[in-house]
C-alpha positions, -999 to 999 in steps of 0.1 A, spaced: 285 180 -514 281 147 -495 291 113 -510 254 103 -513 249 131 -538 276 117 -560 265 81 -560 230 84 -575 229 89 -613 208 120 -621 187 100 -646 175 76 -618 141 84 -605 136 77 -568 103 67 -553 98 67 -516 71 40 -513 49 38 -482 19 17 -472 -5 46 -471 -31 54 -445 -66 68 -442 -50 92 -418 -38 121 -440 -11 132 -415 5 98 -417 9 101 -455 21 137 -451 48 124 -427 61 101 -454 61 129 -479 80 151 -455 107 124 -450 109 119 -487 114 156 -494 140 159 -467 159 129 -481 157 143 -516 172 176 -504 199 159 -484 209 136 -513 203 160 -541 178 138 -560 165 158 -589 139 131 -597 118 118 -569 82 110 -560 63 96 -531 39 68 -537 17 45 -516 3 10 -518 -31 17 -503 -38 53 -513 -29 78 -539 -6 85 -555 0 49 -564 34 36 -576 22 36 -612 15 74 -611 48 81 -595 67 61 -621 48 78 -648 57 113 -635 94 102 -632 94 89 -668 78 121 -680 106 140 -662 133 120 -680 141 91 -657 157 62 -674 156 39 -644 136 39 -611 147 30 -577 120 22 -552 128 28 -515 102 10 -494 93 31 -464 84 -1 -445 100 -14 -414 102 -51 -423 100 -74 -452 63 -83 -448 37 -97 -472 33 -64 -491 70 -63 -500 73 -100 -506 41 -105 -526 25 -73 -537 54 -50 -546 72 -75 -569 40 -80 -590 35 -42 -593 71 -36 -603 70 -64 -629 39 -49 -644 54 -13 -644 86 -24 -660 66 -39 -689 43 -8 -691 71 18 -690 99 -2 -706 126 7 -680 143 -11 -651 128 -7 -617 150 -17 -587 137 -21 -551 159 -16 -520 154 -36 -488 130 -22 -462 143 -1 -433 148 -32 -410 185 -41 -407 197 -5 -412 224 2 -386 208 35 -375 176 19 -364 190 9 -330 203 45 -326 169 58 -334 154 37 -306 180 49 -281 173 85 -292 136 81 -286 141 65 -252 166 93 -242 141 119 -253 113 103 -233 133 100 -202 141 138 -200 
């Protein structure tokens, strides 16, 4: 069992939150990453949600609450802290905290994570083969 599995309280619901696209395969890709992360980390309560398409964050939080979550952690599947994360998401989270009566925390976006540079190197290396 990895350290990540031991650090997340089992009553915390996780939402991998993406922008959403009219291209179904783009949304499926986010769902696949969320599922992979949930398996790696042993998250018993997780959902995928989108800003611009279904399922919305409200539906994902509702499902997590029904499943027993006492807190929700939103993981933005966004590269940078753009307008959606600065303006839109805080308003949505504030409304959902009132509606569901539980705390909702939001992590930073992917930008700044130390593995992003490695990912670029990996892509360049793969392309040069």
